[in-house]
C-alpha positions in Angstrom: 0.0 0.0 0.0 1.3 3.5 -0.9 1.2 6.3 1.6 1.7 8.9 -1.0 1.4 9.0 -4.8 2.9 11.9 -6.8 1.9 12.5 -10.4 3.6 14.9 -12.9 4.5 17.5 -10.3 5.9 20.8 -11.7 7.0 24.0 -10.2 8.0 27.0 -12.3 9.2 30.4 -11.0 9.7 33.4 -13.2 13.3 32.5 -14.1 13.6 28.9 -13.0 11.9 25.6 -13.7 12.6 24.0 -10.4 10.7 20.8 -10.6 10.0 19.2 -14.0 7.1 16.7 -14.1 8.2 14.2 -11.5 6.1 11.2 -10.5 6.8 8.6 -7.7 5.1 6.6 -4.9 6.1 6.1 -1.3 5.4 2.7 0.0 4.0 2.3 3.5 6.8 1.5 6.1 9.7 2.3 3.8 12.4 4.9 4.2 13.0 6.8 0.9 15.9 9.1 0.2 15.4 12.0 -2.2 19.0 12.4 -3.5 20.5 15.1 -5.6 23.1 17.9 -5.6 22.4 21.3 -4.2 19.9 23.1 -6.5 18.4 19.9 -7.9 14.9 20.8 -6.6 14.8 18.7 -3.4 13.6 21.4 -1.0 11.1 22.7 -3.6 9.6 19.2 -3.9 9.3 18.7 -0.2 7.8 22.2 0.3 5.1 21.3 -2.2 4.3 18.0 -0.5 4.1 19.7 2.9 1.8 22.5 1.6 4.3 25.3 2.0 4.6 25.9 -1.7 1.8 25.4 -4.3 2.7 23.4 -7.4 2.4 24.9 -10.8 0.8 21.7 -12.1 0.6 18.0 -11.2 -1.0 16.4 -8.1 -0.3 14.2 -5.1 -2.7 12.0 -3.2 -2.8 9.9 -0.1 -4.7 6.7 -0.9 -5.6 6.0 2.7 -6.6 9.6 3.6 -9.1 11.9 2.1 -8.6 15.1 4.2 -5.9 17.7 4.4 -2.6 15.9 3.8 -0.9 18.0 6.4 -2.7 16.2 9.2 -0.9 12.9 8.4 2.6 14.5 7.8 5.3 15.3 10.3 7.9 17.7 8.9 11.4 18.9 9.8 12.8 21.7 7.7 16.4 22.0 6.7 17.0 24.9 9.2 14.6 24.3 12.1 14.1 27.1 14.6 13.0 26.6 18.3 11.8 28.6 21.2 15.2 28.2 22.8 14.1 29.6 26.2 11.8 26.5 26.5 13.0 23.1 27.8 12.8 20.1 25.5 9.8 18.8 27.4 8.0 22.2 27.3 8.6 22.5 23.5 7.3 19.1 22.7 4.3 19.4 24.9 3.5 22.8 23.3 3.9 21.2 19.8 1.5 18.4 20.8 -1.2 20.9 22.0 -0.9 22.8 18.7 -1.8 19.6 16.8 -4.9 19.2 18.9 -3.7 16.9 21.7 -4.9 17.5 25.2 -2.2 18.7 27.6 -2.2 15.3 29.4 -1.9 13.4 26.2 0.7 15.7 24.8 2.9 15.4 27.9 2.5 11.6 27.8 3.4 11.5 24.1 6.4 13.8 24.7 7.7 11.5 27.3 7.5 8.6 24.9 9.3 10.5 22.1 12.0 11.9 24.4 12.9 8.3 25.2 12.7 7.3 21.5 15.1 10.1 20.4 17.4 9.6 23.5 16.8 13.0 25.0 15.5 11.9 28.4 18.5 13.2 30.3 18.2 16.6 28.6 14.4 17.0 28.7 14.5 19.7 31.4 17.4 21.7 30.0 16.9 24.8 27.9 17.0 24.2 24.2 19.7 26.9 24.0 22.0 24.5 25.8 21.5 21.7 23.3 24.1 20.6 20.8 23.3 20.5 17.1 22.6 16.8 17.2 20.3 17.2 20.2 18.3 20.0 18.4 17.9 17.8 15.3 16.7 14.9 17.4 14.3 17.2 19.2 13.1 18.5 15.8 12.4 14.9 14.7 10.5 14.2 17.9 8.4 17.3 17.2 7.6 16.0 13.7 6.4 12.7 15.3 4.3 14.2 18.1 0.9 13.7 16.4 1.8 10.1 15.2 1.9 11.0 11.4 1.8 8.3 8.7 4.6 10.1 6.8 7.6 11.9 8.2 9.3 14.3 5.8 12.9 15.5 6.7 14.8 18.1 4.6 18.5 17.5 4.8 18.4 16.3 8.4 22.1 15.7 8.8 23.8 18.2 6.5 24.6 20.8 9.2 25.9 18.3 11.8 29.3 17.2 12.8 30.2 13.5 12.4 29.0 12.7 15.9 25.7 14.4 15.6 25.2 12.9 12.1 25.7 9.4 13.5 23.1 10.1 16.2 20.5 11.2 13.7 21.2 8.3 11.3 20.9 5.8 14.1 17.6 7.4 15.0 16.3 7.2 11.4 17.1 3.5 11.4 15.0 3.2 14.6 12.1 5.3 13.2 11.8 3.0 10.1 10.1 0.5 12.5 7.3 3.0 13.3 6.5 5.1 10.3 7.2 5.9 6.6 10.1 8.3 6.0 11.0 10.6 3.1 14.2 12.6 3.6 16.3 14.6 1.2 20.1 14.6 1.2 23.1 15.4 -0.9 25.3 13.2 1.3 24.9 9.9 -0.5 26.8 7.8 2.0 24.3 8.7 4.7 21.4 7.7 2.5 22.9 4.4 1.7 23.0 3.5 5.4 19.3 4.0 6.1 17.1 4.1 3.0 15.1 1.3 1.3 14.2 3.2 -1.8 15.9 6.1 -3.6 14.8 8.9 -5.9 17.7 10.4 -8.0 16.8 14.1 -8.7 18.9 16.1 -11.0 18.1 19.6 -12.5 14.4 19.2 -11.4 14.0 15.8 -13.1 13.9 12.2 -11.6 16.6 10.3 -13.5 16.2 7.1 -11.6 14.0 5.7 -8.8 13.1 2.4 -7.1 14.4 0.1 -4.4 18.1 0.6 -3.7 18.8 -3.1 -4.3 17.2 -3.0 -7.7 19.1 0.1 -8.8 22.4 -1.4 -7.6 21.7 -4.5 -9.5 20.8 -2.5 -12.7 23.8 -0.2 -12.7 26.4 -1.9 -10.5 29.9 -2.6 -11.7 32.6 -3.9 -9.5 35.8 -1.9 -8.8 39.3 -3.3 -8.4 42.3 -1.6 -6.9 45.9 -2.6 -7.3 48.5 -0.9 -5.1 52.1 -1.1 -6.4 55.5 -0.6 -4.8 56.5 2.4 -6.9 54.8 4.1 -9.9 51.6 2.6 -11.3 51.6 4.5 -14.6 53.5 1.7 -16.6 50.9 -0.9 -15.5 48.0 1.4 -16.4 49.3 1.3 -20.0 49.1 -2.5 -20.0 45.7 -2.8 -18.4 43.9 0.0 -20.3 44.0 -1.9 -23.6 42.3 -5.0 -22.1 38.6 -5.2 -23.2 37.4 -6.3 -19.7 38.9 -3.3 -17.9 36.9 0.0 -17.8 37.4 3.5 -16.4 40.9 3.0 -15.2 42.6 5.8 -13.3 45.8 6.3 -11.3 45.7 7.3 -7.6 49.2 7.8 -6.2 50.8 4.3 -6.5 47.5 2.5 -7.2 45.3 1.7 -10.2 41.5 1.7 -9.8 39.3 0.3 -12.5 35.9 -1.3 -13.2 35.2 -4.9 -14.3 31.9 -6.4 -15.3 32.5 -9.8 -13.5 34.5 -9.5 -10.3 35.4 -13.2 -10.0 36.6 -13.4 -13.6 38.4 -10.1 -13.3 40.2 -11.2 -10.2 41.3 -14.5 -11.8 42.6 -12.8 -14.9 44.5 -10.2 -12.8 46.2 -12.9 -10.7 47.5 -14.5 -13.9 48.8 -11.3 -15.3 50.5 -10.2 -12.1 52.2 -13.6 -11.7 53.3 -13.9 -15.3 54.7 -10.3 -15.3 56.1 -10.5 -11.7 54.5 -7.2 -10.9 55.5 -5.5 -7.6 52.0 -5.6 -6.2 51.6 -4.6 -2.5 47.8 -5.0 -2.2 44.9 -6.2 -4.4 41.3 -5.5 -3.5 37.8 -5.3 -4.9 34.5 -3.6 -3.9 31.1 -2.7 -5.3 30.4 0.9 -6.2 29.1 3.2 -3.6 25.7 4.9 -3.9 27.6 8.1 -4.8 29.4 6.4 -7.6 26.2 4.9 -8.9 24.5 8.4 -8.8 27.3 9.9 -10.8 27.2 7.0 -13.3 23.4 7.4 -13.7 23.6 11.2 -14.0 26.2 10.9 -16.8 
């Protein structure tokens, strides 16, 4: 069952065509990453879905809900602001009451969420004393206060240090058990750690979408790396003429290249290295990262 279905969504400004007829669905219980470089149209798309910006054309529907879509959405903007003179508990309770919860229910729900986002110890501290990661986790708790069916997060980790980013990514992995998530990011390594589905957005257009596993299977090529004792340039000249070696490049004393079949490529390399008595220090292989896949699809 789909939580959200988007059809031919467009947004035009006077001098910019920000979103160009995109269509996609969000499956219930999945975590979907909207991926693209800065300026690709990610924030504009999310602003349309949350009702902050009207679309120029196109539509989006919620098959299980017929009323105002905002009532089933929890939202965290890229740059959230807080009443920093409040404590975390006060802010969450206040947010719950705004959504229509009674004060008792809002406080009970706030206690549950503070535990979920690991802010119990800081719930009675002023928000002004929170770290960046703590504020982001509080913002996610605020987005969950009314038990939405869909949580939309705009670049939830882009402004955080590595420690704060890890906190939020761990939280997203936990939230996947409770609700459907759509989050935007240009940090593809982060998306790879938590998402089930991906939407590749570039210049306002969706250039690829679907389950991450399917996209990897469709576009994946394996990468091999040979590290030499000394210069690698001579050996590049030998390998680059072989039909099963692609996209070869030199990095310091190493050669990095793609092969279609990792097992066959490894076997052939062992033979060439042994016959030529190459001064190899290390030989390794790996699949492409999500970032490398995105660049490949974009090209």
